[in-house]
Structure formats: structure tokens, C-alpha cells
C-alpha positions in Angstrom: 0.0 0.0 0.0 1.4 3.4 -1.0 2.2 5.9 1.8 2.4 9.6 1.1 3.3 12.1 3.8 2.5 15.8 3.4 4.8 17.8 5.7 4.9 21.4 7.1 1.6 22.4 5.5 -0.8 25.2 6.2 -4.0 23.2 6.6 -7.6 24.1 5.6 -9.6 21.1 6.8 -12.9 22.0 5.0 -14.9 22.8 8.2 -13.0 25.5 10.1 -11.8 29.0 9.0 -8.6 28.4 11.0 -5.6 27.5 8.9 -2.8 26.3 11.3 0.8 26.1 10.0 3.2 23.2 10.4 0.7 20.4 9.9 1.4 16.8 8.8 -1.0 14.5 6.9 -0.3 10.9 6.1 -2.2 9.1 3.3 -2.2 5.3 3.0 -3.8 3.9 -0.1 -6.9 5.8 -0.9 -7.6 7.3 2.6 -6.2 9.8 5.0 -4.6 7.8 7.8 -3.4 10.6 10.2 -3.5 14.4 10.7 -1.1 15.9 13.3 0.5 19.1 14.3 3.7 17.1 15.0 6.0 15.1 12.7 4.5 11.7 11.8 6.8 8.7 11.7 6.2 7.0 8.4 9.1 4.8 7.2 9.4 4.6 3.4 6.7 7.2 2.9 6.9 9.5 -0.1 7.4 12.9 1.5 6.1 16.1 0.1 7.3 19.4 1.7 4.4 21.9 1.7 6.2 24.8 3.4 4.5 28.0 2.3 1.6 26.1 0.8 -1.9 25.1 1.9 -3.2 21.6 2.0 -6.9 21.4 1.6 -9.7 19.0 0.5 -10.3 18.4 -3.2 -13.2 20.7 -4.2 -16.7 19.6 -5.4 -18.8 21.1 -8.2 -22.4 20.1 -7.5 -24.0 21.5 -10.6 -22.5 20.3 -13.9 -23.8 18.9 -17.2 -20.9 16.8 -18.7 -22.7 16.3 -22.0 -23.5 20.0 -22.5 -21.3 20.6 -25.5 -23.2 23.7 -26.5 -26.1 26.0 -25.7 -28.2 24.5 -28.5 -30.3 22.0 -26.6 -33.3 22.0 -29.0 -33.6 19.1 -31.4 -32.0 17.7 -33.5 -29.3 16.5 -31.1 -25.8 15.5 -32.0 -24.9 11.8 -31.5 -24.1 10.8 -27.9 -20.7 9.6 -29.1 -19.9 13.3 -30.0 -21.1 14.5 -26.7 -19.0 11.9 -24.9 -15.9 13.4 -26.5 -16.9 16.8 -25.1 -17.5 15.1 -21.7 -13.9 13.7 -21.6 -12.6 17.2 -22.4 -14.8 18.8 -19.7 -14.0 16.2 -17.0 -10.2 16.5 -17.6 -10.4 20.3 -17.4 -12.5 20.4 -14.2 -10.2 18.0 -12.5 -7.2 20.2 -13.4 -9.0 23.1 -11.7 -9.0 21.2 -8.4 -12.5 19.7 -8.5 -12.0 16.1 -7.5 -15.8 15.3 -7.4 -18.7 16.5 -9.5 -22.5 16.1 -9.4 -24.2 15.9 -12.8 -27.7 17.3 -12.5 -28.9 16.5 -16.0 -27.6 14.1 -18.6 -24.9 12.2 -16.7 -25.3 8.4 -16.9 -24.1 5.0 -15.9 -21.9 4.6 -18.9 -19.7 7.6 -18.1 -19.6 6.5 -14.4 -18.3 3.1 -15.6 -15.7 4.7 -17.8 -14.4 6.8 -15.0 -14.4 3.9 -12.6 -12.4 1.7 -14.9 -9.9 4.4 -15.7 -10.7 4.9 -19.4 -10.3 8.6 -18.8 -8.8 10.9 -16.1 -11.6 12.7 -14.3 -13.2 13.4 -11.0 -15.3 11.3 -8.7 -18.7 11.2 -10.5 -22.2 11.5 -9.0 -25.0 11.5 -11.6 -28.8 12.0 -11.6 -29.6 10.7 -15.1 -32.0 12.9 -17.1 -34.0 15.5 -15.4 -37.8 15.3 -15.2 -40.0 18.0 -16.7 -43.6 18.7 -17.4 -44.9 19.3 -20.9 -43.8 22.8 -21.9 -41.5 22.9 -18.9 -37.9 24.0 -18.7 -36.6 20.6 -20.0 -39.1 20.4 -22.9 -36.9 21.9 -25.6 -39.3 21.6 -28.6 -39.9 24.9 -30.3 -43.5 26.3 -30.0 -44.3 25.6 -33.7 -43.6 21.9 -33.3 -46.7 19.8 -33.0 -47.5 17.0 -30.6 -45.8 14.0 -32.2 -45.1 11.8 -29.2 -47.0 9.4 -27.0 -47.4 10.0 -23.3 -45.9 8.0 -20.4 -42.6 9.7 -20.6 -41.7 8.6 -24.1 -40.4 12.1 -25.1 -36.8 11.9 -24.1 -33.5 13.5 -25.0 -30.0 13.4 -23.6 -30.9 15.7 -20.8 -34.6 15.3 -20.0 -37.8 13.2 -20.0 -41.3 14.7 -20.2 -43.7 13.3 -17.5 -47.1 14.6 -16.6 -49.3 13.6 -13.7 -48.6 11.3 -10.7 -48.4 8.1 -12.7 -46.0 9.3 -15.4 -43.8 11.0 -12.8 -43.6 7.9 -10.7 -42.6 5.8 -13.7 -40.0 8.4 -14.8 -38.4 8.6 -11.3 -38.2 4.8 -10.9 -36.6 4.4 -14.3 -33.8 6.9 -13.5 -33.2 5.3 -10.1 -33.1 1.9 -11.8 -30.3 3.1 -13.9 -28.3 4.2 -10.9 -29.2 7.8 -10.4 -27.8 9.2 -7.2 -30.5 11.9 -7.1 -33.5 13.0 -9.2 -33.6 16.5 -10.7 -37.0 18.2 -11.5 -37.9 21.5 -13.1 -39.6 23.5 -10.5 -39.8 26.7 -12.5 -39.2 28.2 -15.9 -35.6 28.7 -17.1 -33.4 30.8 -19.3 -32.5 28.6 -22.4 -36.0 27.2 -22.8 -38.2 29.4 -25.0 -41.8 28.3 -24.3 -41.9 28.8 -20.5 -41.9 32.0 -18.4 -38.9 32.2 -16.1 -41.0 33.5 -13.2 -43.6 30.8 -13.2 -43.8 27.6 -11.1 -43.9 24.2 -12.7 -45.3 20.9 -11.6 -48.3 20.5 -9.2 -47.9 19.9 -5.5 -49.1 16.3 -6.0 -46.5 15.6 -8.7 -43.6 17.0 -6.7 -44.8 15.2 -3.5 -44.9 11.9 -5.4 -41.4 12.4 -6.8 -40.1 13.3 -3.3 -41.7 10.2 -1.8 -40.3 7.9 -4.4 -36.8 9.2 -3.8 -37.1 8.9 0.0 -38.2 5.3 -0.3 -35.2 4.6 -2.5 -32.8 6.4 -0.2 -32.2 9.2 -2.7 -33.3 12.8 -2.8 -34.7 15.5 -5.1 -33.0 18.5 -6.6 -35.2 21.2 -8.2 -34.3 23.9 -10.7 -35.9 27.0 -9.3 -35.5 30.7 -10.1 -38.5 32.6 -8.5 -39.0 32.8 -4.8 -42.4 31.1 -5.0 -40.9 28.1 -6.7 -38.1 27.9 -4.2 -40.5 28.1 -1.3 -43.0 25.5 -2.5 -40.3 23.0 -3.5 -38.5 23.3 -0.2 -41.8 23.0 1.7 -42.8 19.9 -0.3 -39.5 18.1 0.7 -37.1 18.9 -2.1 -33.6 18.7 -0.6 -31.6 21.0 -2.9 -32.7 24.1 -4.8 -30.6 24.7 -7.9 -29.8 28.3 -8.9 -32.2 30.0 -6.5 -31.5 33.3 -8.2 -34.6 35.3 -7.3 -34.8 34.3 -3.7 -36.0 36.8 -1.1 -35.4 37.0 2.6 -38.7 35.5 3.8 -38.2 32.5 1.4 -34.6 32.2 2.5 -35.7 31.9 6.1 -38.1 29.1 5.2 -35.4 27.2 3.4 -33.0 27.6 6.3 -35.6 26.5 8.8 -36.4 23.4 6.7 -32.7 22.5 6.4 -32.7 22.5 2.6 -29.7 23.5 0.5 -29.4 26.0 -2.3 -26.7 25.5 -5.0 -26.2 28.9 -6.6 -24.5 29.0 -10.0 -23.0 32.4 -10.6 -20.4 31.4 -13.2 -22.9 30.4 -15.9 -25.1 33.5 -15.5 -22.3 35.9 -16.0 -20.6 33.9 -18.7 -23.8 33.9 -20.7 -24.3 37.6 -20.0 -20.8 38.2 -21.5 -20.8 35.9 -24.5 -24.1 34.2 -24.6 -25.4 35.9 -27.7 -22.2 35.0 -29.6 -22.8 31.4 -28.6 -26.3 31.3 -30.0 -28.4 32.4 -27.1 -31.5 33.9 -28.6 -32.9 37.4 -27.7 -35.8 36.0 -25.7 -33.5 33.8 -23.5 -31.1 36.7 -23.1 -33.8 38.9 -21.7 -34.6 36.2 -19.2 -30.9 35.9 -18.3 -30.8 39.6 -17.5 -33.6 39.1 -15.0 -31.6 36.6 -13.0 -28.3 38.4 -13.4 -29.7 41.5 -11.8 -30.6 39.7 -8.6 -28.2 36.7 -8.4 -25.4 38.3 -6.4 -27.8 40.0 -4.0 -29.4 36.6 -3.4 -26.1 35.2 -2.0 -26.0 38.0 0.6 -29.6 37.3 1.6 -28.9 33.6 2.1 -25.7 34.2 4.0 -27.6 36.6 6.3 -30.3 34.1 7.3 -28.0 31.0 7.4 -29.1 29.0 4.3 -26.7 26.2 3.6 -25.2 27.0 0.3 -23.5 24.6 -2.0 -21.1 25.4 -4.9 -22.0 24.9 -8.5 -21.1 26.4 -11.9 -23.5 25.0 -14.5 -21.1 25.9 -17.4 -21.8 24.5 -20.8 -20.0 24.4 -24.2 -17.2 26.9 -24.6 -18.0 28.6 -21.3 -16.7 25.6 -19.3 -13.2 27.2 -19.2 -14.6 29.9 -16.9 -14.7 27.5 -13.9 -12.7 29.9 -11.7 -15.1 32.8 -12.0 -17.4 31.2 -9.5 -14.9 32.1 -6.8 -14.4 35.7 -7.9 -18.2 36.4 -8.3 -19.1 35.0 -4.9 -16.3 37.0 -3.3 -18.3 40.2 -4.0 -20.5 39.4 -1.0 -19.1 36.3 0.7 -15.9 35.6 2.7 -13.3 33.2 1.3 -14.2 30.7 4.1 -17.9 30.7 3.1 -17.0 30.0 -0.5 -14.5 27.2 0.3 -16.8 25.7 2.9 -19.5 25.4 0.2 -17.1 23.8 -2.3 -15.9 21.2 0.2 -17.7 20.2 3.4 -21.2 21.6 2.5 -21.1 20.0 -1.0 -20.0 16.7 0.6 -23.1 16.9 2.8 -25.3 17.4 -0.2 -23.8 14.2 -1.7 -24.4 12.4 1.6 -20.6 11.9 1.8 -19.9 14.0 4.9 -16.7 12.8 6.6 -15.6 11.1 3.4 -15.2 14.0 1.0 -14.7 17.7 1.5 -12.6 17.3 4.7 -9.0 16.6 5.7 -9.5 14.2 8.5 -8.5 10.6 9.5 -10.6 8.1 7.5 -11.6 10.5 4.8 -11.0 9.7 1.2 -7.7 11.1 0.0 -8.9 13.8 -2.4 -6.4 16.6 -1.7 -5.0 19.8 -3.1 -1.8 21.7 -2.4 -2.2 25.4 -3.1 0.6 27.8 -3.7 -0.3 30.2 -0.9 -3.4 30.5 1.3 -6.8 30.6 -0.5 -8.5 31.8 2.7 -6.4 34.9 2.4 -6.5 35.1 -1.4 -9.4 33.3 -3.0 -8.2 34.2 -6.5 -5.6 31.5 -6.1 -8.4 29.1 -6.9 -9.9 31.3 -9.6 -7.0 30.6 -12.0 -8.2 27.2 -13.3 -5.5 25.2 -11.5 -2.5 27.5 -12.2 -1.7 27.8 -8.5 -2.1 24.1 -7.6 1.1 22.2 -7.0 -0.7 18.9 -6.2 -4.0 17.4 -7.2 -4.7 14.0 -5.6 -7.8 12.1 -6.4 -8.6 8.9 -4.4 -5.0 8.7 -3.2 -3.5 9.0 -6.7 -1.7 12.0 -8.2 -3.4 13.7 -11.1 -0.9 16.5 -10.8 2.4 16.9 -8.9 4.9 19.7 -9.2 6.6 19.2 -5.9 
């Protein structure tokens, strides 16, 4: 079994804002064996001197779409083999930025999980939810308005990212099908969205009965529901009906944020994609109608972070970047820094995101028994968060599951 000893490190453990110097961490195999403020005796260990550098947990991005090779989600679709090539590029890049785990909330599947497990490509730990579930005319129904009804019911309208299901029976069937295929969570569309053209952004989607059914199915299976929501009303009703994670949450207000906090639900904001699309979305094919909806959320998104921080909402970390924008991974740090402290941001990207994945104590922390997903940063990101905004340029070491993906020291 391999033994690797990190010595003389400044340590961010994922849970505390304190970053003590002169720390020692021993990795054996794929797990952290020991953490100490004194030298660790480890004969024949591979020693890494981290003087002047910070050792921290590998980060987690809890809102990605690995098959999202472009913003053009309407039919016709490119072959999945084409999208798989993009996914390899995306996964390699996001790992190089220091994200050793990702949660795919729309499109990720068992095949890519198998490929990563078997080492066919170098990428992060992978948690997937299969396709998301949408009502007819909802955010995941990408048919243009002029297209007629040319499909049967019972969830037969599918694409690489979504399945259409209406009513309790169809929703039940759709959820069970994704769980059968190994989905770690189920994503639903709780409100309108930006890139879909036939649904108002500020309107709720799915009935209470449909959402409650989906939540109950997931609970019985030991899984949970994530819901795409922009307006406060959608956020409030989904959290009240038992949805565990709210995705985006851009138009949240303080009364709604208090309800979310009281219920113990999570919100996963995605600043990077909003402002990437604001900058270059039109160049990438975002139509005028979608761009107007984007401006609605861009105006309120940063303010929403401050509101959630004020009332104690548990915030995860996600980016939601697609197509050419995936290279803007680091902007999520810079954007959040406008209203949040570095610790808040890093806590979200490590320990909080691990909680969302139900992997607390295993991921997102530097502690005995945790999986050895570790980064060595040139400097202290709690003093300068921009060190992590440079897409991996300031990372000397990236370790994933006890193996080096990058090592410069």
C-alpha cells in the first residue's frame, strides 16, 4: 500500500476557518490515515514538503452537465458519441482546476460512471442524476413552439438531458426508471428557465401532487430530489414539499430564504454560468428571448447570495457551465467574493457539498478516515481566493482517491 506524507503544510480542513501552519498529513492507499501538528513517523513514505503552501480537500462542483457541449439544446441532437468526447474534455479540465468530485444534475449516466471507474479517462469522482424530469412545456421540454405534438405520453419524449412526464403516474414511472439506472438523485424542473423558450422564467412548474410523489419515491429509495428554481415562490413551495436541494435560487427573497434555512434544505447557486452567458451568450447562439430572461436573474443573483448568508441558508457550490464557457470555472470564486468571505466559498465547495452528496466525513474534509482527495495550493486561499480562480494554475498537487493527477513538488 502506498504511503504519502504531506509535511509542514498550512491546513484548511474543510470545516474551520482556522488554517494552522506546520501540519502533517499521512495518506495510506486511498484514505487519510493521520493528521497531526507534530511530525509523523512513516518509514518509506513518499514525503512532500508543503512549506509556504496550503493543503486542503479536493473541491466539489455540485452542478455540472458533462454532456452539455453547446447551448443548442433544442432538437435535432448530435450523436451521444460526439457529446461523450466533449465530456472527456470537460472532465479532464474540471479535475485540473482542483475539482475532484462533480455532481451531474442533468444528462450524466451510468456509462460515463463506468468509464471513470475503470480508468478509461482521467476525471473526478462522479455522481449523476440521469436525465431531469420536466412537465410538458417545462424548462426541460426543448421543442420549439411551432412543433406539433408528435409523441406518446408515459414519458416517451426523451432527449439526452430530460424526460417529459405529466401527472402522478408518469412522474412515478420516470423517477423509478432513472433510479433503476443508478441515479444518485433526481432533478426536476420547479420553474421556468433561461434557455427554454416556451416557459416564463418567473412561473412555477409541476403541481404539488406531482412534486410530492417524486419526493416520496426518492425517499423510499434512499435518494433525494434537486429542483431547478428561479423565482421565490418556486423555491418556497419545492422546499416545503420536501425537495432537498434548490438549484440556482437566483430570485430568492429574505422570507423565502428563512423558510429554506428552517427546513434544512440546501441551495446551490450557479453564478459562473449566469455571467458567462451575460458576457458571451449571444455570440454562442443564445436567442434574444432567452437573453432577456438571463438579464432578469443576473440583476438579482449576487444579492441573493448575501440574503442567504444573512439568514443562514446552507449554500452549495455549482457552476452550470456548458459548451465553450466551461473554461470559466474559476469565475465562480471571484463572483461570490463580491459578497461572501473566502471561508464561506471554500466551505461550500468542500464540506457543504459533501453533505449534499451524503458523503460527509468522506469527502470535503482533511480528517482521518476520509478519502484522499487533496490539493496543495501555492499560498493560502482563505487569504486570497483568487488562487483558486485561475483554473488550477496555482495548484502544485491534485490528488484524487490517493492517486496524483498533478504533482509539481
